[in-house]
C-alpha angles and dihedrals in degrees: 000000000000136000115226110203135185129183110288145192113211131210142157135046132315133186115214115224124239124293115280098206092043092051091052093051093043092055093047096045092044090051089055095046124102100238142006122329130183129210115199121202094009119182106254095206132134094260092054092054090048089057091046090055093051094048090048089054088056092055108273121130112221125182112201096163092113113059090204097059136015122205120211126192104197131211095230091232093307095120118181126222104261117247091211140035111283102239115193090184103196098340112114092178091050093047095052094044092048090049092056094043093050088061088069093061121095092223142047126295128182118209129194143143141187122312092279093052089048089063098044111107119249103160094116089058093045089052092048093051091050091047090055096052100269128112123241134159141161112244088221094043086237103114089249138097139322088069128176117211134185127180172214106105113198100202124248137142131308143148131241133196109244100219092094120034089192089079094055108033096065088061091057083065102038098042091058086070095046119107095242136037121275131214117194120195116206128202113213094329115210128190095053093170092062090050091049090050091051094049092044093051092044088056088053087057093049098259120132122209124179112220110201100197092301089289096093135015122201118201119185113221126230096043124141132219116239124207117259146178118230135176113212114226121221114284112256091195091056091046091062094078100057092030094055091039087059094046096052098044109079114227094026123128123177132167116215124207134195097045128120126192089209090067122115093239117118090213090073080087086080088087095056093039091056092046091049089052092053102263119139110237121176115202122192120197096345089308096306090104093047139282117239119200122196118206118233143174092212102080118143126210120250139170116266127194107220097182090111097035110045093150090059095064095097096050093041087053088057090049090051092055090062096046123093116248115003136321118211121204111198132191094024096147095117093057090069089065101056131095085303133000088276097194090054093043097050092044089052094051100041090047087063086061094051100267119152123216144170107215098159091118111065091211097047134052121194117200121193125206105270138182102231124209131193118277145164103264134196117224092202090219086281120125094211094050091048093052097040091050090049091052091049088057094056093078099028125116104259136354126315138192127211123199126217092038091161090068092073086079089070090080108358110039095179098039093122095045094046094049091048090049092060094047106270114158094229132135133174133210 
């Protein structure tokens, strides 16, 4: 399926769907709780359903029949040996969480995913499981899926590289159910907002984690997950696509609902980033009363620290193309480890439109003001590349097409409908 996009002027109101990372954590923590939990405003995307299927295979009962609220009957830590391969499909978050949770089972589990997941590195997690008394190995001896795991881990002490918080945060969850205490050492941990979200939601489920200045994390063993009720806020990461589309299309004005500046998400920085670049952004009641973005052709390039927002690199690259001077994205290392090397992918696609970059430093991306033209773009089977490329096309000179349009449903199931509702000239077929 392809998106067909023409230059657009956007207006109206848009409600941002529920938080993707929060939905994933809510499903996992609810599956481990002893009792019934409820998630309100869950994100009904492909990744969420992939995680639901894996948690169901481990014994949880999850009712997703109502898109407004999901009901989870947890196993209380009494996980069963899965009768099937745990398939994360395209969910990196789900794959890494399931890998850690499988180490709690006294029996063998096999974990895999689609072709992108099968090339995402997991060796630090394999090493950690083995260090804590479990057994884990890659069937290809490559540190990637398929991975075989056998528990139970006992807890202990190990170190993790900090470039990808997705390797460490699942153990904050799993180690709480280990017999002994666990101390995790981190080396230059990035993505602090995701860690804060994990710890905050664990506390909601009755689990205590001691964060020692993001250098060490102490998790007491023998804890138990308690059932909870949680309303998912709007997803700031998802908001970036329509928000930045509005900002870079002169004459546009859209009010966004469902967002809260008190959220954990690092992407809430979008508001300040746009203001710093010269965009008018009106915020009512910390976002709860709406956030109105005014499109402009007078954006100015700035430096942006992406250590807490690696998933935002593609859409921030689009923003940089429309800003005078140059925009510098720093600390982008984690974005190389996602479904694709996202820095490489977005540079490749935007360059087809006339964008100019300096990507000689793997941890920094420099984007120069560029006059973009329409082009035939490749979505790389990556939801964030598909959507960022589509947004770039909305202020380009001439029409564009973007392949792999269906992948936007991985994180933003109503991307097409929402963009159409605020006036985007976008079709799919």
